[in-house]
C-alpha positions as CSV (number, residue, x, y, z in Angstrom):
1,M,-58.2,-103.7,-16.6
2,N,-54.8,-104.2,-18.2
3,S,-51.6,-102.8,-16.9
4,T,-48.2,-102.6,-18.6
5,V,-44.7,-102.5,-17.1
6,Y,-42.0,-101.3,-19.4
7,V,-38.6,-102.9,-18.6
8,G,-35.5,-100.7,-19.1
9,N,-32.1,-100.4,-17.4
10,K,-33.1,-100.5,-13.7
11,G,-32.6,-103.5,-11.4
12,V,-34.8,-106.5,-11.7
13,M,-36.4,-106.0,-8.3
14,N,-37.8,-102.5,-9.4
15,Y,-39.8,-104.2,-12.1
16,V,-40.9,-107.1,-9.9
17,L,-42.3,-104.7,-7.4
18,A,-44.0,-102.7,-10.1
19,V,-45.8,-105.9,-11.3
20,I,-46.7,-106.9,-7.8
21,T,-48.1,-103.4,-7.3
22,Q,-50.2,-103.6,-10.4
23,F,-51.7,-106.9,-9.3
24,N,-52.4,-105.9,-5.7
25,T,-53.2,-102.2,-5.6
26,E,-54.6,-101.7,-9.1
27,K,-56.5,-105.0,-8.9
28,A,-55.3,-105.8,-12.4
29,E,-56.3,-109.2,-13.9
30,E,-53.6,-109.0,-16.5
31,V,-50.2,-107.4,-16.4
32,R,-48.0,-107.0,-19.5
33,I,-44.2,-106.9,-19.2
34,K,-42.7,-105.2,-22.3
35,A,-39.0,-104.8,-23.2
36,R,-36.8,-104.1,-26.2
37,G,-33.3,-105.1,-27.2
38,R,-30.9,-105.8,-24.3
39,A,-33.7,-105.4,-21.7
40,I,-35.4,-108.6,-23.0
41,S,-33.4,-110.8,-20.7
42,R,-34.2,-108.6,-17.8
43,A,-37.9,-108.9,-18.6
44,V,-37.6,-112.7,-18.6
45,D,-35.8,-112.5,-15.2
46,V,-38.7,-110.4,-13.8
47,E,-41.2,-113.0,-14.9
48,E,-39.2,-115.9,-13.5
49,M,-38.5,-114.2,-10.2
50,L,-42.2,-113.2,-9.8
51,K,-43.5,-116.7,-10.6
52,N,-40.9,-118.6,-8.5
53,R,-40.5,-116.4,-5.5
54,F,-43.2,-113.8,-4.9
55,M,-46.5,-114.8,-6.7
56,P,-46.6,-118.5,-7.6
57,E,-50.3,-118.2,-8.5
58,V,-49.4,-116.0,-11.5
59,K,-49.4,-117.8,-14.9
60,V,-47.9,-116.8,-18.3
61,K,-50.9,-116.3,-20.6
62,E,-48.9,-115.5,-23.7
63,I,-45.6,-114.3,-25.0
64,N,-45.4,-112.1,-28.1
65,L,-42.1,-111.6,-29.9
66,G,-41.6,-108.9,-32.6
67,T,-39.3,-106.3,-34.2
68,D,-39.5,-102.5,-34.0
69,T,-37.8,-100.4,-36.7
70,I,-36.3,-97.3,-35.3
71,K,-33.7,-94.7,-36.4
72,N,-30.5,-94.6,-34.4
73,E,-28.3,-91.5,-33.6
74,D,-26.7,-91.7,-37.1
75,G,-30.0,-91.6,-38.8
76,K,-29.8,-95.2,-39.9
77,T,-32.8,-97.4,-39.7
78,I,-32.2,-100.4,-37.5
79,N,-34.3,-103.3,-36.3
80,I,-34.7,-104.0,-32.6
81,S,-36.2,-107.1,-31.0
82,T,-39.2,-106.8,-28.7
83,I,-40.9,-109.1,-26.2
84,E,-44.3,-108.8,-24.4
85,I,-45.0,-111.3,-21.6
86,V,-48.7,-111.3,-20.5
87,L,-49.2,-112.5,-16.9
88,T,-52.6,-113.4,-15.4
89,R,-53.8,-114.6,-12.1
């Protein structure tokens, strides 16, 4: 079973707890942390805090980088960077 945590504007600890919950209560073997744009650095912080403080047994299986093309408020098409960090036990 795969679970995904989407990182946005909340504090890092909110997402760390969400990942821990996925591993513990959902019995997930893999958890994906996904983020776009400015939230990418927060996603990396979540992964590092999880590995170094809370769940040292968790390993990074893979990291996927990409670009999404979206329309902004002005109707212009812009590219936004994305990251997906796959964690496994």
